[in-house]
C-alpha positions as CSV (number, residue, x, y, z in Angstrom):
1,M,18.2,37.7,98.4
2,V,19.7,41.2,98.6
3,T,23.3,41.3,97.2
4,D,23.8,45.0,96.8
5,P,23.7,46.7,100.2
6,L,22.1,49.8,98.6
7,E,19.4,47.7,96.8
8,L,16.8,48.5,99.5
9,E,15.2,51.9,99.1
10,S,15.6,52.6,102.9
11,R,19.3,52.0,102.8
12,K,19.7,54.0,99.6
13,K,17.8,56.9,101.3
14,I,20.1,56.8,104.3
15,Y,23.2,56.6,102.1
16,E,22.1,59.6,100.0
17,M,21.4,61.6,103.2
18,I,24.9,60.9,104.5
19,R,26.4,61.6,101.0
20,L,24.7,65.0,100.8
21,N,25.1,65.9,104.5
22,P,28.3,64.3,105.8
23,G,28.7,64.6,109.5
24,L,25.0,64.4,110.4
25,H,24.5,62.9,113.8
26,Y,22.2,60.1,114.6
27,R,19.2,62.2,115.8
28,E,19.4,64.4,112.8
29,L,19.3,61.3,110.5
30,E,16.4,60.0,112.5
31,R,14.5,63.3,112.1
32,K,15.3,63.8,108.4
33,S,14.7,60.2,107.4
34,G,11.5,59.6,109.2
35,F,12.7,56.1,110.3
36,V,12.0,54.9,113.8
37,S,15.1,54.5,115.9
38,G,15.4,50.7,115.7
39,T,15.0,50.6,111.9
40,L,17.6,53.4,111.4
41,E,20.0,51.8,113.8
42,Y,19.7,48.5,112.0
43,H,20.4,50.0,108.5
44,L,23.3,52.2,109.8
45,N,24.9,49.2,111.4
46,Y,24.4,47.2,108.3
47,L,26.0,49.9,106.0
48,E,28.8,50.3,108.5
49,H,29.4,46.6,108.6
50,K,29.6,46.5,104.8
51,D,32.1,49.4,104.9
52,I,29.9,51.8,103.0
53,I,29.6,54.3,105.8
54,M,31.6,55.0,108.9
55,S,30.8,56.7,112.2
56,T,32.8,58.8,114.6
57,A,31.8,59.5,118.2
58,E,32.5,62.8,119.8
59,K,31.1,64.4,122.9
60,G,27.9,62.3,123.0
61,F,27.3,62.5,119.2
62,T,27.8,59.8,116.6
63,R,28.4,61.4,113.2
64,Y,28.2,59.5,109.9
65,Y,30.3,59.8,106.8
66,L,30.8,57.8,103.6
67,T,33.9,55.6,103.7
68,D,35.1,56.8,100.3
69,A,38.3,59.0,100.3
70,R,36.4,62.1,99.3
71,L,36.8,63.7,102.8
72,S,40.1,63.7,104.6
73,T,40.3,63.2,108.4
74,Q,40.7,66.9,108.8
75,D,37.7,67.6,106.6
76,K,35.6,65.4,108.9
77,R,36.9,67.3,111.9
78,I,36.0,70.6,110.3
79,I,32.5,69.4,109.3
80,S,31.9,68.1,112.8
81,F,32.4,71.7,114.1
82,L,30.5,73.2,111.3
83,R,27.5,71.0,112.2
84,Q,27.3,72.7,115.6
85,E,25.6,76.1,115.7
86,L,28.0,78.0,118.1
87,P,31.3,76.5,116.8
88,R,30.1,77.2,113.2
89,G,29.3,80.8,114.2
90,I,32.7,81.2,115.8
91,I,34.5,79.8,112.8
92,L,32.6,82.1,110.4
93,Y,33.1,85.1,112.7
94,I,36.9,84.6,112.9
95,I,37.1,84.2,109.1
96,M,35.2,87.5,108.6
97,N,37.0,89.3,111.5
98,E,40.6,88.5,111.2
99,E,42.7,88.6,114.3
100,S,39.7,88.2,116.6
101,N,40.2,87.9,120.3
102,Q,38.3,85.8,122.8
103,E,36.6,88.8,124.4
104,G,35.3,90.2,121.1
105,I,34.1,86.8,120.0
106,A,32.3,86.1,123.3
107,E,30.6,89.5,123.2
108,H,29.4,88.9,119.7
109,F,27.8,85.6,120.6
110,S,26.6,86.7,124.1
111,V,28.2,83.7,125.8
112,T,30.4,83.6,128.9
113,R,34.2,83.7,128.6
114,A,34.3,80.1,130.0
115,T,32.0,78.8,127.2
116,M,34.0,80.6,124.6
117,S,37.2,79.4,126.0
118,Y,35.9,75.8,125.9
119,H,35.0,76.0,122.2
120,L,38.1,77.8,121.2
121,K,40.3,75.3,123.0
122,R,38.5,72.3,121.4
123,M,38.9,73.9,117.9
124,E,42.6,74.6,118.6
125,Q,43.1,71.0,119.7
126,N,41.5,69.8,116.5
127,Q,43.6,72.1,114.4
128,I,40.8,74.2,113.1
129,L,42.3,77.4,114.4
130,K,45.4,78.6,116.2
131,S,46.0,81.3,118.7
132,E,48.8,83.8,118.7
133,K,49.6,85.8,121.8
134,T,50.2,89.5,121.3
135,G,50.9,91.2,124.6
136,R,48.3,90.1,127.1
137,M,45.7,89.3,124.3
138,K,45.3,86.1,122.2
139,K,44.1,86.5,118.7
140,Y,42.6,83.6,116.8
141,I,43.2,82.6,113.2
142,I,41.5,79.9,111.2
143,L,44.3,77.6,110.0
144,D,42.9,76.8,106.6
145,P,40.1,79.2,105.7
146,D,40.1,78.1,102.1
147,R,39.4,74.5,103.2
148,V,36.6,75.6,105.5
149,V,34.9,77.8,102.8
150,G,35.4,74.9,100.3
151,L,33.5,72.5,102.6
152,L,30.8,75.1,103.1
153,I,30.4,75.5,99.4
154,S,30.4,71.8,98.8
155,F,27.7,71.1,101.3
156,K,26.0,74.5,101.3
157,S,22.5,72.9,101.0
158,S,23.0,71.0,104.3
159,F,23.7,74.2,106.3
160,V,20.4,76.1,106.5
161,D,22.0,79.2,108.0
162,V,22.2,82.9,107.0
163,L,25.7,83.0,108.4
164,V,26.9,80.5,105.7
165,D,25.5,82.7,102.9
166,S,27.1,85.8,104.5
167,I,30.6,84.1,104.7
168,L,30.3,82.8,101.1
169,N,29.5,86.3,99.8
170,Y,32.3,87.8,101.9
171,W,34.7,85.2,100.7
172,Y,33.8,85.7,97.0
173,L,34.2,89.5,97.3
174,K,37.5,89.2,99.2
175,N,39.0,86.8,96.7
176,E,38.0,88.5,93.5
């Protein structure tokens, strides 16, 4: 009889993946673990029932985190956005280009103003960034860039992205 929920190698593997990559969504876990959907779902439900992991649902994605107090609610919100390619790029762009406006950001990413507006509004609602109106233009500022960069540093290996390396180099040089 299994008494330790992490005694099984499959659960231990899932736990470690979530520990090293907080905020992974279900399909990412499925791809990275190699488990078939039913097996993965069973073990995730078991770990969640045992209060070892927790899940959050947002916009069609279920993301997984450890239940320990290592990450605050705001950290989980930030990670959720950092796990998405366009929002991560926007956050990093704003950190590196202070006082960015919507038009400049949209041009940089070759997306429509409507798409950019949608992402900026969601990040503002989730207290990742704020906007300040100056004349007819809005500029965007990341509320806690140190926290964002700290999360990127802590989980750097889980973000396979040249932009992450660029922002970390920029941040180190800026704060020397």
